[in-house]
Every structure is written in structure tokens, then in C-alpha cells.
PDB file of N, CA, C and O in Angstrom:
ATOM      1  N   UNK A   1      16.760  19.094   3.059  1.00  0.00           N
ATOM      2  CA  UNK A   1      15.488  19.012   3.590  1.00  0.00           C
ATOM      3  C   UNK A   1      14.376  18.800   2.668  1.00  0.00           C
ATOM      4  O   UNK A   1      13.343  18.179   2.919  1.00  0.00           O
ATOM      5  N   UNK A   2      14.771  19.526   1.300  1.00  0.00           N
ATOM      6  CA  UNK A   2      13.950  19.364   0.176  1.00  0.00           C
ATOM      7  C   UNK A   2      13.218  17.951  -0.193  1.00  0.00           C
ATOM      8  O   UNK A   2      12.037  17.697  -0.430  1.00  0.00           O
ATOM      9  N   UNK A   3      14.777  16.858  -0.132  1.00  0.00           N
ATOM     10  CA  UNK A   3      14.645  15.460  -0.230  1.00  0.00           C
ATOM     11  C   UNK A   3      13.934  14.886   0.752  1.00  0.00           C
ATOM     12  O   UNK A   3      13.550  13.789   0.348  1.00  0.00           O
ATOM     13  N   UNK A   4      13.567  15.102   1.868  1.00  0.00           N
ATOM     14  CA  UNK A   4      12.555  14.598   3.096  1.00  0.00           C
ATOM     15  C   UNK A   4      11.320  15.042   2.358  1.00  0.00           C
ATOM     16  O   UNK A   4      10.563  14.194   1.887  1.00  0.00           O
ATOM     17  N   UNK A   5      11.145  15.980   2.267  1.00  0.00           N
ATOM     18  CA  UNK A   5       9.381  16.711   1.862  1.00  0.00           C
ATOM     19  C   UNK A   5       9.244  15.885   0.462  1.00  0.00           C
ATOM     20  O   UNK A   5       8.057  15.617   0.275  1.00  0.00           O
ATOM     21  N   UNK A   6       9.923  15.493  -0.377  1.00  0.00           N
ATOM     22  CA  UNK A   6       9.386  14.881  -1.326  1.00  0.00           C
ATOM     23  C   UNK A   6       9.187  13.512  -1.117  1.00  0.00           C
ATOM     24  O   UNK A   6       8.277  12.908  -1.685  1.00  0.00           O
ATOM     25  N   UNK A   7      10.105  12.885  -0.212  1.00  0.00           N
ATOM     26  CA  UNK A   7       9.766  11.453   0.341  1.00  0.00           C
ATOM     27  C   UNK A   7       8.310  11.223   1.081  1.00  0.00           C
ATOM     28  O   UNK A   7       7.454  10.341   1.011  1.00  0.00           O
ATOM     29  N   UNK A   8       8.458  12.541   1.881  1.00  0.00           N
ATOM     30  CA  UNK A   8       6.974  12.433   2.733  1.00  0.00           C
ATOM     31  C   UNK A   8       5.874  12.316   1.742  1.00  0.00           C
ATOM     32  O   UNK A   8       4.925  11.569   1.980  1.00  0.00           O
ATOM     33  N   UNK A   9       5.946  13.061   0.562  1.00  0.00           N
ATOM     34  CA  UNK A   9       4.508  13.372  -0.360  1.00  0.00           C
ATOM     35  C   UNK A   9       4.669  11.562  -0.752  1.00  0.00           C
ATOM     36  O   UNK A   9       3.820  10.757  -0.370  1.00  0.00           O
ATOM     37  N   UNK A  10       5.600  11.255  -1.363  1.00  0.00           N
ATOM     38  CA  UNK A  10       5.689   9.757  -1.667  1.00  0.00           C
ATOM     39  C   UNK A  10       5.180   8.888  -1.008  1.00  0.00           C
ATOM     40  O   UNK A  10       4.508   7.976  -1.490  1.00  0.00           O
ATOM     41  N   UNK A  11       5.445   9.054   0.292  1.00  0.00           N
ATOM     42  CA  UNK A  11       4.949   8.338   1.339  1.00  0.00           C
ATOM     43  C   UNK A  11       3.187   8.570   1.510  1.00  0.00           C
ATOM     44  O   UNK A  11       2.314   7.701   1.518  1.00  0.00           O
ATOM     45  N   UNK A  12       3.090   9.595   1.599  1.00  0.00           N
ATOM     46  CA  UNK A  12       1.306  10.156   1.595  1.00  0.00           C
ATOM     47  C   UNK A  12       0.640   9.410   0.331  1.00  0.00           C
ATOM     48  O   UNK A  12      -0.418   8.798   0.472  1.00  0.00           O
ATOM     49  N   UNK A  13       1.277   9.484  -0.866  1.00  0.00           N
ATOM     50  CA  UNK A  13       0.612   9.072  -2.131  1.00  0.00           C
ATOM     51  C   UNK A  13       0.713   7.812  -1.798  1.00  0.00           C
ATOM     52  O   UNK A  13      -0.379   7.261  -1.938  1.00  0.00           O
ATOM     53  N   UNK A  14       1.612   7.035  -1.381  1.00  0.00           N
ATOM     54  CA  UNK A  14       1.716   5.426  -0.869  1.00  0.00           C
ATOM     55  C   UNK A  14       0.432   5.154  -0.276  1.00  0.00           C
ATOM     56  O   UNK A  14      -0.311   4.275  -0.713  1.00  0.00           O
ATOM     57  N   UNK A  15       0.104   6.017   0.886  1.00  0.00           N
ATOM     58  CA  UNK A  15      -0.677   5.787   1.719  1.00  0.00           C
ATOM     59  C   UNK A  15      -2.193   5.563   1.282  1.00  0.00           C
ATOM     60  O   UNK A  15      -2.969   4.641   1.535  1.00  0.00           O
ATOM     61  N   UNK A  16      -2.365   6.900   0.429  1.00  0.00           N
ATOM     62  CA  UNK A  16      -3.845   6.767  -0.331  1.00  0.00           C
ATOM     63  C   UNK A  16      -4.317   5.728  -1.176  1.00  0.00           C
ATOM     64  O   UNK A  16      -5.498   5.412  -1.315  1.00  0.00           O
ATOM     65  N   UNK A  17      -2.877   4.976  -1.990  1.00  0.00           N
ATOM     66  CA  UNK A  17      -2.789   4.025  -2.546  1.00  0.00           C
ATOM     67  C   UNK A  17      -3.084   2.413  -1.979  1.00  0.00           C
ATOM     68  O   UNK A  17      -3.497   1.422  -2.582  1.00  0.00           O
ATOM     69  N   UNK A  18      -2.708   2.603  -0.643  1.00  0.00           N
ATOM     70  CA  UNK A  18      -2.942   1.386   0.258  1.00  0.00           C
ATOM     71  C   UNK A  18      -4.425   1.602   0.427  1.00  0.00           C
ATOM     72  O   UNK A  18      -5.144   0.687   0.026  1.00  0.00           O
ATOM     73  N   UNK A  19      -4.982   2.634   0.940  1.00  0.00           N
ATOM     74  CA  UNK A  19      -6.450   3.054   1.393  1.00  0.00           C
ATOM     75  C   UNK A  19      -7.172   2.262  -0.029  1.00  0.00           C
ATOM     76  O   UNK A  19      -8.030   1.419   0.232  1.00  0.00           O
ATOM     77  N   UNK A  20      -6.892   2.476  -1.303  1.00  0.00           N
ATOM     78  CA  UNK A  20      -7.605   2.032  -2.159  1.00  0.00           C
ATOM     79  C   UNK A  20      -7.400   0.689  -2.838  1.00  0.00           C
ATOM     80  O   UNK A  20      -8.085   0.137  -3.698  1.00  0.00           O
ATOM     81  N   UNK A  21      -5.865   0.160  -2.008  1.00  0.00           N
ATOM     82  CA  UNK A  21      -5.771  -1.326  -2.263  1.00  0.00           C
ATOM     83  C   UNK A  21      -6.516  -1.998  -1.341  1.00  0.00           C
ATOM     84  O   UNK A  21      -6.810  -3.151  -1.655  1.00  0.00           O
ATOM     85  N   UNK A  22      -6.943  -1.551  -0.179  1.00  0.00           N
ATOM     86  CA  UNK A  22      -7.643  -2.093   0.851  1.00  0.00           C
ATOM     87  C   UNK A  22      -9.124  -2.585   0.500  1.00  0.00           C
ATOM     88  O   UNK A  22      -9.846  -3.551   0.748  1.00  0.00           O
ATOM     89  N   UNK A  23      -9.167  -1.612  -0.078  1.00  0.00           N
ATOM     90  CA  UNK A  23     -10.594  -1.661  -0.798  1.00  0.00           C
ATOM     91  C   UNK A  23     -11.183  -2.650  -1.793  1.00  0.00           C
ATOM     92  O   UNK A  23     -12.167  -3.385  -1.712  1.00  0.00           O
ATOM     93  N   UNK A  24     -10.335  -2.462  -2.705  1.00  0.00           N
ATOM     94  CA  UNK A  24      -9.737  -3.247  -3.935  1.00  0.00           C
ATOM     95  C   UNK A  24      -9.739  -4.599  -3.199  1.00  0.00           C
ATOM     96  O   UNK A  24     -10.621  -5.391  -3.527  1.00  0.00           O
ATOM     97  N   UNK A  25      -8.884  -4.954  -2.266  1.00  0.00           N
ATOM     98  CA  UNK A  25      -8.600  -6.272  -1.939  1.00  0.00           C
ATOM     99  C   UNK A  25     -10.088  -6.746  -1.283  1.00  0.00           C
ATOM    100  O   UNK A  25     -10.464  -7.802  -1.792  1.00  0.00           O
ATOM    101  N   UNK A  26     -11.068  -6.175  -0.213  1.00  0.00           N
ATOM    102  CA  UNK A  26     -11.854  -6.394   0.223  1.00  0.00           C
ATOM    103  C   UNK A  26     -13.131  -6.946  -0.779  1.00  0.00           C
ATOM    104  O   UNK A  26     -14.031  -7.726  -0.466  1.00  0.00           O
ATOM    105  N   UNK A  27     -12.917  -6.332  -1.967  1.00  0.00           N
ATOM    106  CA  UNK A  27     -13.960  -6.498  -2.965  1.00  0.00           C
ATOM    107  C   UNK A  27     -13.587  -8.383  -3.632  1.00  0.00           C
ATOM    108  O   UNK A  27     -14.193  -9.454  -3.667  1.00  0.00           O
ATOM    109  N   UNK A  28     -12.610  -7.993  -3.935  1.00  0.00           N
ATOM    110  CA  UNK A  28     -11.833  -9.232  -4.306  1.00  0.00           C
ATOM    111  C   UNK A  28     -11.938 -10.490  -3.368  1.00  0.00           C
ATOM    112  O   UNK A  28     -12.049 -11.614  -3.860  1.00  0.00           O
ATOM    113  N   UNK A  29     -11.909 -10.319  -2.242  1.00  0.00           N
ATOM    114  CA  UNK A  29     -12.165 -11.428  -1.419  1.00  0.00           C
ATOM    115  C   UNK A  29     -13.220 -11.741  -1.112  1.00  0.00           C
ATOM    116  O   UNK A  29     -13.353 -12.791  -0.482  1.00  0.00           O
ATOM    117  N   UNK A  30     -14.530 -10.820  -1.498  1.00  0.00           N
ATOM    118  CA  UNK A  30     -15.748 -10.848  -1.377  1.00  0.00           C
ATOM    119  C   UNK A  30     -16.191 -11.753  -2.268  1.00  0.00           C
ATOM    120  O   UNK A  30     -16.981 -12.620  -1.893  1.00  0.00           O
ATOM    121  N   UNK A  31     -15.748 -11.693  -3.599  1.00  0.00           N
ATOM    122  CA  UNK A  31     -16.278 -12.308  -4.949  1.00  0.00           C
ATOM    123  C   UNK A  31     -15.770 -14.023  -4.722  1.00  0.00           C
ATOM    124  O   UNK A  31     -16.476 -14.994  -4.992  1.00  0.00           O
ATOM    125  N   UNK A  32     -14.318 -14.071  -4.140  1.00  0.00           N
ATOM    126  CA  UNK A  32     -13.957 -15.110  -3.636  1.00  0.00           C
ATOM    127  C   UNK A  32     -14.400 -16.090  -2.850  1.00  0.00           C
ATOM    128  O   UNK A  32     -14.273 -17.307  -2.983  1.00  0.00           O
ATOM    129  N   UNK A  33     -15.126 -15.239  -1.717  1.00  0.00           N
ATOM    130  CA  UNK A  33     -15.902 -16.291  -0.741  1.00  0.00           C
ATOM    131  C   UNK A  33     -17.221 -16.466  -1.153  1.00  0.00           C
ATOM    132  O   UNK A  33     -17.822 -17.286  -0.459  1.00  0.00           O
ATOM    133  N   UNK A  34     -17.878 -15.961  -2.063  1.00  0.00           N
ATOM    134  CA  UNK A  34     -18.756 -16.214  -2.733  1.00  0.00           C
ATOM    135  C   UNK A  34     -19.110 -17.259  -3.968  1.00  0.00           C
ATOM    136  O   UNK A  34     -20.161 -17.569  -4.529  1.00  0.00           O
ATOM    137  N   UNK A  35     -17.947 -17.589  -4.096  1.00  0.00           N
ATOM    138  CA  UNK A  35     -17.684 -18.939  -5.046  1.00  0.00           C
ATOM    139  C   UNK A  35     -17.958 -18.529  -6.676  1.00  0.00           C
ATOM    140  O   UNK A  35     -18.612 -19.143  -7.518  1.00  0.00           O
ATOM    141  N   UNK A  36     -17.238 -17.310  -6.786  1.00  0.00           N
ATOM    142  CA  UNK A  36     -17.542 -17.154  -8.484  1.00  0.00           C
ATOM    143  C   UNK A  36     -16.350 -18.278  -9.156  1.00  0.00           C
ATOM    144  O   UNK A  36     -15.256 -18.591  -8.685  1.00  0.00           O
ATOM    145  N   UNK A  37     -17.038 -18.752 -10.468  1.00  0.00           N
ATOM    146  CA  UNK A  37     -16.453 -19.335 -11.175  1.00  0.00           C
ATOM    147  C   UNK A  37     -14.740 -19.387 -11.307  1.00  0.00           C
ATOM    148  O   UNK A  37     -14.045 -20.363 -11.023  1.00  0.00           O
ATOM    149  N   UNK A  38     -14.325 -18.251 -11.747  1.00  0.00           N
ATOM    150  CA  UNK A  38     -12.944 -18.095 -11.846  1.00  0.00           C
ATOM    151  C   UNK A  38     -12.364 -16.893 -11.184  1.00  0.00           C
ATOM    152  O   UNK A  38     -12.771 -15.782 -11.524  1.00  0.00           O
ATOM    153  N   UNK A  39     -11.243 -17.049 -10.062  1.00  0.00           N
ATOM    154  CA  UNK A  39     -11.374 -16.271  -9.565  1.00  0.00           C
ATOM    155  C   UNK A  39      -9.761 -16.035  -9.666  1.00  0.00           C
ATOM    156  O   UNK A  39      -9.007 -15.750  -8.735  1.00  0.00           O
ATOM    157  N   UNK A  40      -9.494 -16.190 -10.776  1.00  0.00           N
ATOM    158  CA  UNK A  40      -7.549 -15.520 -11.191  1.00  0.00           C
ATOM    159  C   UNK A  40      -7.777 -13.949 -10.871  1.00  0.00           C
ATOM    160  O   UNK A  40      -7.187 -13.269 -10.032  1.00  0.00           O
ATOM    161  N   UNK A  41      -8.562 -13.653 -11.565  1.00  0.00           N
ATOM    162  CA  UNK A  41      -8.381 -11.895 -11.420  1.00  0.00           C
ATOM    163  C   UNK A  41      -8.278 -11.437 -10.051  1.00  0.00           C
ATOM    164  O   UNK A  41      -7.488 -10.571  -9.675  1.00  0.00           O
ATOM    165  N   UNK A  42      -9.096 -12.044  -9.333  1.00  0.00           N
ATOM    166  CA  UNK A  42      -9.549 -11.750  -7.677  1.00  0.00           C
ATOM    167  C   UNK A  42      -7.785 -11.990  -7.109  1.00  0.00           C
ATOM    168  O   UNK A  42      -7.107 -11.077  -6.636  1.00  0.00           O
ATOM    169  N   UNK A  43      -7.376 -13.206  -7.272  1.00  0.00           N
ATOM    170  CA  UNK A  43      -6.402 -13.413  -6.846  1.00  0.00           C
ATOM    171  C   UNK A  43      -5.055 -12.487  -7.320  1.00  0.00           C
ATOM    172  O   UNK A  43      -3.954 -12.206  -6.846  1.00  0.00           O
ATOM    173  N   UNK A  44      -5.550 -12.296  -8.109  1.00  0.00           N
ATOM    174  CA  UNK A  44      -4.047 -11.445  -8.924  1.00  0.00           C
ATOM    175  C   UNK A  44      -4.423  -9.962  -8.092  1.00  0.00           C
ATOM    176  O   UNK A  44      -3.476  -9.468  -7.480  1.00  0.00           O
ATOM    177  N   UNK A  45      -5.455  -9.392  -8.049  1.00  0.00           N
ATOM    178  CA  UNK A  45      -5.555  -8.324  -7.286  1.00  0.00           C
ATOM    179  C   UNK A  45      -5.185  -7.974  -6.016  1.00  0.00           C
ATOM    180  O   UNK A  45      -4.818  -6.836  -5.722  1.00  0.00           O
ATOM    181  N   UNK A  46      -5.273  -9.028  -5.126  1.00  0.00           N
ATOM    182  CA  UNK A  46      -5.244  -9.427  -3.796  1.00  0.00           C
ATOM    183  C   UNK A  46      -3.520  -9.443  -4.241  1.00  0.00           C
ATOM    184  O   UNK A  46      -2.968  -8.344  -4.184  1.00  0.00           O
ATOM    185  N   UNK A  47      -2.965 -10.224  -4.525  1.00  0.00           N
ATOM    186  CA  UNK A  47      -1.345 -10.075  -4.580  1.00  0.00           C
ATOM    187  C   UNK A  47      -1.156  -8.675  -4.966  1.00  0.00           C
ATOM    188  O   UNK A  47      -1.143  -7.932  -3.984  1.00  0.00           O
ATOM    189  N   UNK A  48      -1.007  -8.090  -6.081  1.00  0.00           N
ATOM    190  CA  UNK A  48      -0.702  -6.721  -6.137  1.00  0.00           C
ATOM    191  C   UNK A  48      -1.222  -5.610  -5.024  1.00  0.00           C
ATOM    192  O   UNK A  48      -0.528  -4.666  -4.648  1.00  0.00           O
ATOM    193  N   UNK A  49      -2.479  -5.870  -4.594  1.00  0.00           N
ATOM    194  CA  UNK A  49      -2.646  -5.069  -3.528  1.00  0.00           C
ATOM    195  C   UNK A  49      -1.726  -5.212  -2.319  1.00  0.00           C
ATOM    196  O   UNK A  49      -1.555  -4.140  -1.737  1.00  0.00           O
ATOM    197  N   UNK A  50      -0.878  -6.604  -1.616  1.00  0.00           N
ATOM    198  CA  UNK A  50      -0.658  -6.747  -0.611  1.00  0.00           C
ATOM    199  C   UNK A  50       0.774  -6.311  -1.211  1.00  0.00           C
ATOM    200  O   UNK A  50       1.454  -5.830  -0.305  1.00  0.00           O
ATOM    201  N   UNK A  51       1.361  -6.322  -2.285  1.00  0.00           N
ATOM    202  CA  UNK A  51       2.765  -5.990  -2.806  1.00  0.00           C
ATOM    203  C   UNK A  51       2.401  -4.052  -2.391  1.00  0.00           C
ATOM    204  O   UNK A  51       3.127  -3.427  -1.618  1.00  0.00           O
ATOM    205  N   UNK A  52       1.279  -3.473  -3.034  1.00  0.00           N
ATOM    206  CA  UNK A  52       1.246  -2.058  -2.644  1.00  0.00           C
ATOM    207  C   UNK A  52       1.312  -1.964  -1.144  1.00  0.00           C
ATOM    208  O   UNK A  52       1.942  -1.031  -0.647  1.00  0.00           O
ATOM    209  N   UNK A  53       0.721  -2.844  -0.388  1.00  0.00           N
ATOM    210  CA  UNK A  53       0.686  -2.484   1.083  1.00  0.00           C
ATOM    211  C   UNK A  53       2.128  -2.554   1.822  1.00  0.00           C
ATOM    212  O   UNK A  53       2.510  -1.755   2.677  1.00  0.00           O
ATOM    213  N   UNK A  54       3.040  -3.948   1.197  1.00  0.00           N
ATOM    214  CA  UNK A  54       3.967  -3.783   1.724  1.00  0.00           C
ATOM    215  C   UNK A  54       5.127  -2.472   1.260  1.00  0.00           C
ATOM    216  O   UNK A  54       5.693  -1.876   2.175  1.00  0.00           O
ATOM    217  N   UNK A  55       5.301  -2.245   0.402  1.00  0.00           N
ATOM    218  CA  UNK A  55       6.125  -1.439  -0.034  1.00  0.00           C
ATOM    219  C   UNK A  55       5.679  -0.053   0.425  1.00  0.00           C
ATOM    220  O   UNK A  55       6.612   0.743   0.526  1.00  0.00           O
ATOM    221  N   UNK A  56       4.190   0.529   0.796  1.00  0.00           N
ATOM    222  CA  UNK A  56       3.630   1.618   1.949  1.00  0.00           C
ATOM    223  C   UNK A  56       4.548   1.507   3.077  1.00  0.00           C
ATOM    224  O   UNK A  56       5.231   2.423   3.536  1.00  0.00           O
ATOM    225  N   UNK A  57       4.493   0.165   3.524  1.00  0.00           N
ATOM    226  CA  UNK A  57       4.722   0.023   5.100  1.00  0.00           C
ATOM    227  C   UNK A  57       6.004   0.317   5.102  1.00  0.00           C
ATOM    228  O   UNK A  57       6.291   1.129   5.981  1.00  0.00           O
ATOM    229  N   UNK A  58       7.220  -0.169   4.205  1.00  0.00           N
ATOM    230  CA  UNK A  58       8.484   0.068   4.133  1.00  0.00           C
ATOM    231  C   UNK A  58       8.562   1.367   3.570  1.00  0.00           C
ATOM    232  O   UNK A  58       9.443   1.949   4.204  1.00  0.00           O
ATOM    233  N   UNK A  59       8.130   2.059   2.774  1.00  0.00           N
ATOM    234  CA  UNK A  59       8.549   3.609   2.979  1.00  0.00           C
ATOM    235  C   UNK A  59       8.319   3.978   3.754  1.00  0.00           C
ATOM    236  O   UNK A  59       9.362   4.424   4.232  1.00  0.00           O
ATOM    237  N   UNK A  60       7.222   4.242   4.633  1.00  0.00           N
ATOM    238  CA  UNK A  60       6.752   4.780   6.075  1.00  0.00           C
ATOM    239  C   UNK A  60       7.734   4.547   7.233  1.00  0.00           C
ATOM    240  O   UNK A  60       7.857   5.211   8.262  1.00  0.00           O
ATOM    241  N   UNK A  61       8.324   3.590   6.883  1.00  0.00           N
ATOM    242  CA  UNK A  61       9.344   3.328   8.187  1.00  0.00           C
ATOM    243  C   UNK A  61      10.389   3.562   7.510  1.00  0.00           C
ATOM    244  O   UNK A  61      11.085   3.733   8.510  1.00  0.00           O
ATOM    245  N   UNK A  62      11.069   3.711   6.712  1.00  0.00           N
ATOM    246  CA  UNK A  62      12.362   4.249   6.291  1.00  0.00           C
ATOM    247  C   UNK A  62      12.213   5.942   6.426  1.00  0.00           C
ATOM    248  O   UNK A  62      13.100   6.658   6.891  1.00  0.00           O
ATOM    249  N   UNK A  63      10.765   6.476   5.866  1.00  0.00           N
ATOM    250  CA  UNK A  63      10.965   8.110   5.784  1.00  0.00           C
ATOM    251  C   UNK A  63      10.994   8.108   7.545  1.00  0.00           C
ATOM    252  O   UNK A  63      12.003   8.478   8.145  1.00  0.00           O
ATOM    253  N   UNK A  64       9.831   7.674   8.216  1.00  0.00           N
ATOM    254  CA  UNK A  64      10.116   8.103   9.611  1.00  0.00           C
ATOM    255  C   UNK A  64      11.663   7.770  10.076  1.00  0.00           C
ATOM    256  O   UNK A  64      12.064   8.701  10.775  1.00  0.00           O
ATOM    257  N   UNK A  65      12.314   7.099   9.969  1.00  0.00           N
ATOM    258  CA  UNK A  65      13.700   7.044  10.533  1.00  0.00           C
ATOM    259  C   UNK A  65      14.785   8.031   9.938  1.00  0.00           C
ATOM    260  O   UNK A  65      15.793   8.330  10.578  1.00  0.00           O
ATOM    261  N   UNK A  66      14.415   8.690   8.216  1.00  0.00           N
ATOM    262  CA  UNK A  66      15.183   9.735   7.876  1.00  0.00           C
ATOM    263  C   UNK A  66      14.673  10.810   8.584  1.00  0.00           C
ATOM    264  O   UNK A  66      15.551  11.614   8.897  1.00  0.00           O
ATOM    265  N   UNK A  67      13.387  11.142   8.996  1.00  0.00           N
ATOM    266  CA  UNK A  67      12.989  12.334   9.574  1.00  0.00           C
ATOM    267  C   UNK A  67      13.650  12.310  11.339  1.00  0.00           C
ATOM    268  O   UNK A  67      14.317  13.171  11.914  1.00  0.00           O
ATOM    269  N   UNK A  68      13.264  11.283  11.724  1.00  0.00           N
ATOM    270  CA  UNK A  68      14.076  11.317  13.387  1.00  0.00           C
ATOM    271  C   UNK A  68      15.722  11.475  13.393  1.00  0.00           C
ATOM    272  O   UNK A  68      16.386  11.819  14.371  1.00  0.00           O
ATOM    273  N   UNK A  69      16.291  11.107  11.926  1.00  0.00           N
ATOM    274  CA  UNK A  69      17.757  11.462  12.044  1.00  0.00           C
ATOM    275  C   UNK A  69      17.723  12.982  12.064  1.00  0.00           C
ATOM    276  O   UNK A  69      18.114  13.716  12.972  1.00  0.00           O
ATOM    277  N   UNK A  70      17.217  13.297  10.969  1.00  0.00           N
ATOM    278  CA  UNK A  70      17.177  14.981  10.786  1.00  0.00           C
ATOM    279  C   UNK A  70      16.916  15.878  11.820  1.00  0.00           C
ATOM    280  O   UNK A  70      17.497  16.946  12.010  1.00  0.00           O
ATOM    281  N   UNK A  71      15.947  15.358  12.526  1.00  0.00           N
ATOM    282  CA  UNK A  71      15.444  16.235  13.894  1.00  0.00           C
ATOM    283  C   UNK A  71      16.603  15.884  15.000  1.00  0.00           C
ATOM    284  O   UNK A  71      16.509  16.524  16.048  1.00  0.00           O
ATOM    285  N   UNK A  72      17.323  15.260  14.932  1.00  0.00           N
ATOM    286  CA  UNK A  72      18.214  14.781  16.089  1.00  0.00           C
ATOM    287  C   UNK A  72      19.465  15.438  15.495  1.00  0.00           C
ATOM    288  O   UNK A  72      20.545  15.349  16.078  1.00  0.00           O
TER     289      UNK A  72
END
């Protein structure tokens, strides 16, 4: 059970990071939309934030599946 609590805490931390990643992605895409001269950094941030979101979604699904197994 302690392992599951740790996994839930990591998932919550990734959720908070995902919220921050959403904000960063919004700001980066706004700069890209407004036609900044060099948008290499902005596109890199969008890619990194997308990776954070994918990791969070995967971890959340894995944690929920594990929690369901332990409850059943």
C-alpha cells in the first residue's frame, strides 16, 4: 500500500507540472502566432511540455489501474 501512496504522490506532482506545462505551451504558442523572428526556443518548449503531458497521462492511467486492482 505504501508503494501505491508514493505512486499517487508522483502522479499528483506530474499533474501540477502538467498545469504549468499548459501555461508555458500557451505562452510559447502565442509568441509563435505573433510572428517572432526566431521561434526555435518556443517550439522546443512546446515539445518538452507535450512530453510532460504524455508522461502525466500515462502515469495517471497506470496509477488508476493499480488502485483498482488493490481495491478489488
